[in-house]
C-alpha positions in Angstrom: -11.4 106.5 30.5 -9.2 107.1 27.4 -6.3 104.9 26.3 -4.5 104.1 23.2 -5.8 100.9 21.4 -3.8 97.9 22.4 -4.2 94.4 20.9 -2.0 91.4 20.4 -2.9 91.5 16.7 -0.3 93.4 14.6 -1.6 94.6 11.2 0.6 94.5 8.1 2.3 97.7 7.0 1.3 97.1 3.4 -1.9 95.5 2.2 -2.2 93.3 -0.8 -5.6 92.8 -2.4 -7.6 89.9 -1.0 -11.1 88.4 -1.5 -13.4 88.5 1.5 -16.5 86.3 0.9 -18.0 86.7 4.4 -20.0 89.7 3.4 -23.8 88.9 3.2 -26.8 90.9 2.3 -27.1 92.7 5.7 -24.0 91.9 7.7 -20.7 89.9 7.7 -20.6 86.3 8.8 -18.0 83.7 8.3 -16.2 80.6 9.4 -13.2 81.3 11.7 -9.9 80.6 9.9 -11.7 80.2 6.6 -13.3 83.5 5.6 -13.0 85.5 8.9 -10.0 86.1 11.0 -8.3 89.0 12.8 -6.7 90.4 9.5 -10.1 90.5 7.9 -11.7 92.1 11.0 -8.9 94.8 11.0 -9.5 95.5 7.3 -13.3 95.8 7.8 -12.9 98.1 10.8 -10.5 100.3 9.0 -12.6 100.4 5.8 -15.7 101.1 7.8 -14.1 103.9 9.7 -12.5 105.5 6.7 -15.7 105.6 4.6 -17.8 106.9 7.5 -15.1 109.5 8.3 -15.0 110.7 4.7 -18.8 111.0 4.6 -18.8 112.9 7.9 -16.3 115.5 6.7 -18.1 115.9 3.4 -21.4 116.5 5.3 -19.7 119.0 7.6 -18.3 120.9 4.6 -21.8 120.8 3.0 -23.5 121.8 6.2 -25.7 118.8 6.2 -27.9 119.2 9.3 -28.4 115.5 10.2 -24.6 115.0 10.5 -23.8 118.2 12.4 -24.4 116.8 15.8 -22.2 113.7 15.3 -18.9 112.9 16.9 -16.0 111.3 14.9 -16.2 108.1 16.8 -17.4 104.5 16.3 -19.1 102.4 18.9 -18.1 98.7 19.2 -19.2 95.8 21.3 -18.9 92.0 21.2 -20.8 88.9 22.3 -19.6 86.2 24.6 -18.0 83.9 21.9 -14.4 83.0 22.7 -13.3 84.5 19.3 -15.3 87.8 19.6 -12.9 89.7 21.9 -9.9 89.1 19.5 -11.9 90.0 16.5 -13.2 93.1 18.2 -9.6 94.2 19.2 -8.5 93.8 15.6 -11.4 95.9 14.3 -10.6 98.5 17.0 -7.0 98.7 15.7 -8.3 99.2 12.2 -10.7 102.0 13.3 -8.0 103.9 15.3 -5.5 103.5 12.4 -8.1 105.2 10.2 -8.0 108.2 12.6 -11.4 107.6 14.2 -12.1 107.4 17.9 -13.6 104.2 19.4 -16.1 103.7 22.2 -15.7 100.1 23.4 -18.9 98.8 25.2 -17.2 95.6 26.3 -19.4 92.5 26.2 -22.8 93.5 24.9 -25.7 92.6 22.7 -26.5 94.0 19.3 -29.2 96.3 20.5 -26.8 97.9 23.0 -24.7 98.9 20.0 -27.8 100.3 18.3 -28.6 102.3 21.4 -25.1 103.6 22.0 -24.5 104.7 18.4 -27.4 107.2 18.7 -26.9 107.9 22.4 -23.2 108.8 21.9 -23.9 110.5 18.6 -21.3 108.3 16.9 -20.7 107.9 13.2 -21.6 104.3 13.4 -21.4 101.1 15.4 -20.2 97.5 15.2 -21.3 94.4 17.1 -19.0 91.4 16.8 -21.4 88.4 16.9 -22.4 85.3 15.2 -25.8 85.3 17.0 -27.2 81.8 16.6 -24.6 80.4 14.1 -22.4 77.4 14.9 -19.6 77.9 17.4 -16.9 78.0 14.7 -18.5 81.0 13.1 -18.4 84.7 14.0 -19.3 88.0 12.3 -19.9 91.7 12.4 -23.1 93.7 12.3 -22.7 97.3 11.2 -24.8 100.5 11.5 -24.2 104.0 10.4 -25.2 107.3 11.9 -28.4 107.5 13.9 -28.3 103.7 14.1 -29.4 103.4 10.5 -28.7 100.0 8.9 -26.1 99.3 6.3 -27.0 96.8 3.5 -25.3 95.5 0.4 -26.8 98.2 -1.8 -26.3 101.0 0.8 -22.7 101.0 1.8 -21.8 97.5 2.7 -20.5 96.7 -0.8 -18.3 99.9 -0.7 -16.9 98.8 2.7 -16.1 95.3 1.2 -14.4 96.8 -1.8 -12.1 99.0 0.3 -11.4 96.2 2.8 -10.4 93.9 -0.1 -8.3 96.4 -1.9 -6.4 97.6 1.2 -6.1 101.1 -0.3 -6.4 102.8 3.0 -5.5 106.5 3.7 -2.6 106.9 6.0 -2.5 110.7 6.7 -4.8 110.7 9.7 -3.6 110.9 13.3 -4.5 107.7 15.2 -7.9 107.7 17.0 -8.4 107.3 20.7 -10.1 104.4 22.6 -12.6 104.8 25.4 -13.9 101.9 27.4 -17.5 102.7 28.4 -19.3 99.7 29.8 -21.9 101.4 32.0 -25.3 100.2 30.8 -27.4 102.6 32.9 -28.6 104.9 30.1 -29.6 101.9 27.9 -31.4 100.2 30.8 -33.2 103.4 31.7 -34.3 103.9 28.1 -35.6 100.3 27.7 -37.6 100.7 30.9 -39.5 103.8 29.4 -41.5 101.4 27.2 -43.6 100.2 30.1 -45.5 101.6 33.1 -44.1 99.6 36.0 -46.9 100.7 38.3 -49.3 98.7 36.2 -47.5 95.4 36.7 -49.3 92.6 38.5 -47.7 89.5 40.2 -46.1 87.3 37.5 -43.6 84.5 37.5 -41.2 84.4 34.6 -38.7 81.9 33.3 -35.9 83.7 31.4 -33.5 81.5 29.4 -30.4 83.6 28.3 -28.9 80.6 26.5 -25.5 81.3 28.1 -25.3 84.2 25.6 -24.9 87.9 26.2 -28.3 88.5 27.6 -27.7 87.6 31.3 -26.1 90.8 32.5 -28.9 92.9 30.9 -31.6 90.7 32.3 -30.1 91.2 35.8 -30.1 95.0 35.4 -33.7 95.0 34.2 -34.8 92.7 37.1 -33.0 95.1 39.5 -34.9 98.0 38.0 -38.2 96.1 38.4 -37.3 95.2 42.0 -36.4 98.8 42.9 -39.8 99.9 41.7 -41.4 97.2 43.8 -42.8 95.4 40.8 -44.2 92.0 41.9 -42.2 90.1 39.3 -40.5 86.8 40.2 -37.8 85.5 37.8 -36.4 82.0 37.4 -33.1 82.3 35.5 -32.1 79.5 33.1 -28.7 79.0 31.4 -28.0 82.5 32.7 -24.2 82.8 33.0 -22.5 84.0 29.8 -20.3 81.2 28.5 -18.7 81.3 25.1 -18.4 77.5 25.0 -22.3 77.3 25.1 -22.5 74.3 27.4 -26.3 74.0 26.8 -26.0 74.4 23.0 -26.0 77.3 20.7 -28.7 79.7 21.8 -31.2 79.4 18.9 -34.9 79.0 20.0 -35.9 78.7 16.4 -34.7 75.1 16.6 -37.4 73.0 18.2 -35.1 70.9 20.3 -33.6 74.0 21.9 -37.0 75.0 23.3 -37.3 72.0 25.6 -35.4 73.4 28.6 -37.5 76.6 28.6 -40.7 74.6 28.2 -39.9 72.3 31.1 -38.9 75.1 33.4 -42.2 77.0 32.7 -44.2 73.9 33.7 -42.0 72.9 36.7 -42.1 76.4 38.1 -45.8 77.1 37.2 -44.6 80.2 35.5 -46.8 82.7 33.7 -44.4 83.2 30.8 -41.3 81.8 29.3 -38.7 84.0 27.6 -35.7 82.9 25.5 -33.0 84.8 23.5 -30.5 84.1 20.8 -26.8 84.7 21.4 -26.8 88.5 20.9 -30.4 88.9 22.2 -31.7 91.0 19.3 -34.6 88.4 19.1 -37.1 87.5 21.8 -39.0 84.2 21.9 -42.1 83.7 24.1 -43.7 80.6 25.6 -47.1 80.6 27.2 -48.0 79.4 30.7 -48.4 75.9 29.3 -44.9 75.9 27.9 -46.2 76.2 24.4 -43.9 78.1 22.0 -45.8 81.0 20.4 -45.0 81.6 16.7 -43.5 85.0 16.0 -46.2 86.1 13.6 -48.8 86.0 16.5 -46.5 88.0 18.7 -46.4 90.7 16.0 -50.2 90.8 16.1 -50.2 91.0 19.9 -47.7 93.8 20.1 -49.4 95.7 17.3 -52.6 95.6 19.3 -50.8 96.7 22.4 -49.2 99.7 20.6 -52.5 100.7 18.9 -54.2 100.7 22.3 -51.6 103.1 23.5 -51.2 105.1 20.2 -54.4 105.1 18.1 -54.3 105.5 14.3 -50.5 104.9 14.2 -48.8 102.8 11.4 -47.6 99.3 12.0 -45.0 97.7 9.7 -45.0 93.9 9.0 -43.4 91.5 6.5 -45.3 89.5 3.8 -44.6 86.0 4.9 -47.6 85.7 7.2 -50.1 88.5 7.1 -53.8 87.6 7.7 -53.7 87.9 11.5 -51.6 91.0 11.6 -53.7 92.8 9.1 -56.9 91.8 10.9 -55.6 93.2 14.2 -54.4 96.4 12.6 -57.8 96.9 10.9 -59.8 96.1 14.1 -57.8 98.6 16.1 -57.9 101.4 13.5 -54.2 101.3 12.7 -52.5 101.9 9.4 -51.1 98.7 7.9 -47.7 99.1 6.1 -46.2 96.0 4.5 -42.4 95.8 3.9 -40.0 93.3 2.4 -38.6 91.1 5.2 -35.1 91.9 6.5 -34.1 94.5 9.0 -32.7 97.1 6.6 -36.0 97.1 4.7 -38.3 97.2 7.8 -36.3 100.0 9.4 -36.4 102.2 6.3 -40.1 101.6 5.8 -40.7 102.5 9.4 -38.7 105.7 9.1 -40.6 106.6 5.9 -44.0 106.0 7.4 -43.2 107.0 11.0 -44.5 103.7 12.2 -44.6 103.2 16.0 -43.8 99.5 15.7 -42.7 96.9 13.2 -42.5 93.2 13.5 -41.3 90.1 11.7 -42.3 86.5 12.2 -38.6 85.7 12.8 -38.9 87.3 16.3 -37.4 90.6 15.3 -39.3 93.5 16.8 -38.6 97.2 15.9 -39.6 100.3 17.8 -39.8 103.9 16.7 -38.7 105.1 20.1 -35.7 102.8 20.0 -34.2 104.6 17.0 -36.3 102.3 14.7 -34.1 99.4 15.7 -34.9 95.9 16.9 -34.7 94.9 20.5 -35.0 91.5 22.3 -35.6 93.1 25.7 -38.5 95.5 25.0 -40.9 92.8 23.7 -40.9 90.7 27.0 -41.3 93.9 29.1 -44.3 94.9 26.9 -45.7 91.4 27.2 -45.7 91.4 31.0 -47.3 94.8 31.0 -50.0 93.5 28.6 -50.6 90.4 30.8 -51.0 92.7 33.8 -53.3 95.2 32.1 -55.6 92.6 30.6 -55.5 90.1 33.4 -55.2 87.4 30.7 -52.7 84.7 30.2 -50.5 84.6 27.1 -52.4 81.7 25.7 -55.7 83.6 26.2 -54.2 86.5 24.3 -53.1 84.5 21.3 -55.5 81.6 21.0 -58.0 83.6 19.1 -55.3 84.7 16.7 -54.2 81.1 16.1 -57.7 79.7 15.7 -58.8 82.5 13.3 -55.7 82.5 11.2 -53.7 79.2 11.5 -50.4 79.0 9.7 -47.8 76.3 8.8 -44.9 78.1 10.5 -41.9 78.6 8.3 -40.9 75.5 6.4 -37.4 75.4 5.0 -36.3 73.4 1.9 -32.8 72.7 0.6 -32.4 72.9 -3.2 -30.9 69.8 -4.9 -32.0 70.1 -8.6 -33.3 73.6 -9.6 -32.4 77.0 -8.3 -34.8 79.2 -6.4 -36.0 81.4 -9.3 -36.8 78.4 -11.4 -38.9 76.8 -8.6 -40.6 80.0 -7.7 -41.5 80.6 -11.4 -42.8 77.1 -11.8 -45.1 77.2 -8.7 -46.5 80.6 -9.9 -47.4 78.9 -13.2 -48.9 75.9 -11.4 -51.3 78.0 -9.4 -52.0 80.7 -12.1 -55.1 78.8 -13.2 -56.8 79.8 -9.9 -56.2 83.5 -10.6 -54.8 84.4 -7.2 -53.8 87.9 -6.1 -50.0 88.0 -6.7 -47.2 90.0 -5.0 -43.5 89.9 -5.8 -42.6 92.2 -2.9 -40.6 89.4 -1.3 -40.3 86.2 -3.2 -43.8 85.1 -4.4 -47.0 85.6 -2.5 -50.2 84.2 -3.9 -53.5 85.0 -2.1 -56.5 82.8 -3.0 -58.9 84.5 -0.6 -59.3 81.8 2.0 -55.7 80.8 2.0 -52.4 82.1 0.8 -48.7 81.3 0.7 -45.3 83.0 0.4 -42.3 81.3 -1.1 -39.0 83.1 -1.0 -35.3 82.4 -1.3 -33.3 82.8 1.9 -31.0 85.9 1.9 -28.4 84.1 4.0 -28.6 80.3 3.2 -29.1 78.1 0.1 -32.7 77.5 1.1 -36.2 78.4 0.0 -38.7 79.2 2.8 -42.4 78.5 2.6 -45.2 79.9 4.8 -48.9 79.0 4.3 -51.9 80.3 6.2 -55.7 80.2 6.0 -58.7 82.1 7.3 -59.8 79.8 10.1 -59.8 76.6 8.0 -57.3 74.2 9.6 -58.1 71.3 7.2 -57.6 73.5 4.2 -54.2 74.6 5.7 -53.1 71.0 6.2 -54.1 69.9 2.7 -52.4 72.8 1.0 -49.3 72.4 3.1 -49.1 68.7 2.1 -49.8 69.5 -1.6 -47.1 72.1 -1.9 -44.6 70.1 0.1 -45.2 67.1 -2.3 -44.8 69.4 -5.3 -41.6 70.8 -4.0 -40.2 67.3 -3.4 -40.8 66.5 -7.1 -38.8 69.7 -8.0 -35.9 68.5 -5.9 -36.5 70.7 -2.8 -36.1 68.6 0.3 -36.9 69.6 3.9 -33.9 71.2 5.6 
């Protein structure tokens, strides 16, 4: 269906310069009414569309092959937050005022925008979401053609500058709006990642966190049912509700895991699955209700892909590496390390042609999903793996955990020194032991039997510490205590 864009928001006819400080390294996030509102969303939508449209026309004139198949349209979706629809409508108004067509996906998750951007051959895509941030926040995630990420040094700063200046072109005819909420193509594509005929009887607990995941989970369950897959699902906090009656969906917070853990135990389920608000991350619990750290899921999925696709490349981040590297070596894969962060991982995957990439933060990336992250594909792959191996999730990962224990990510808030000062000081402290050093992402020091990575957060005023060892749990505990005590002296307190 085609309509003209309608919204209660009415943009100004003249635009004065403003400062927009909601732009981050990879996306846009801000507090509502403070550094994000409908006017800012309009400006961002219009700037984004104008810049992509100009690039598109330049590419057409220069006969650039990778742009020739694109359509002058931008895909947009929004999560379930109460503020998201209004912000989305304001951004739509900005896009059509820039002369670019809009495909509105309705309420959707981030990965649906990734999929639709490539599926509809659009110039780019926007997801209005604050994911796991507090309820008074929201944001926009942007991708360009072929679902490629946009970062601060690759277009995001240019979009910010134009949005702030308000120097928009006005000679284009208004774009058109299409509402295309059918998820069939996306669901069909996600289902191609598994062989449904291999699935064995399993009971799952799926906690959608009252976020945007529920409708997609329903459609995937329907597909499994239509294929006579013997999968039973217990739905938890399933109905999308922007007031988040059961708390902000963020399974990285330990207290937010309790409901899923209890449901797994009460229902004697084989697997627990939980999502954040825009379901671009997937969190897994074993049959005992134990939360499985994301780094071990990376190793598990790397093994699954290398069993299917021998000798392929696997991309991983440098925070926790021992287990992932051991799995890749044991299964004759090609290990490719990347700086953490989705824009870096995706580019390295494209450069290397990697079949899979994973981060300990529960982001999982797939070559056959346009090198993008998905929260739905990992749990489908996991139930396939449980079925093929006949093992429980705990049996699949216990060997990893025993062989390569890790501290999990420990966050510290800075009160005295800045992050570069602390990172430089800890490098000097441990230099006497002559460790192997990497500055790929923060500071990584490898002492052979143990290692750590200390890095500044890209999104918060924190430093993040990860420590791991080669099977020595007491060494891990002592080094974790030692570094925590040292950080406390430097004025870095647990967050």
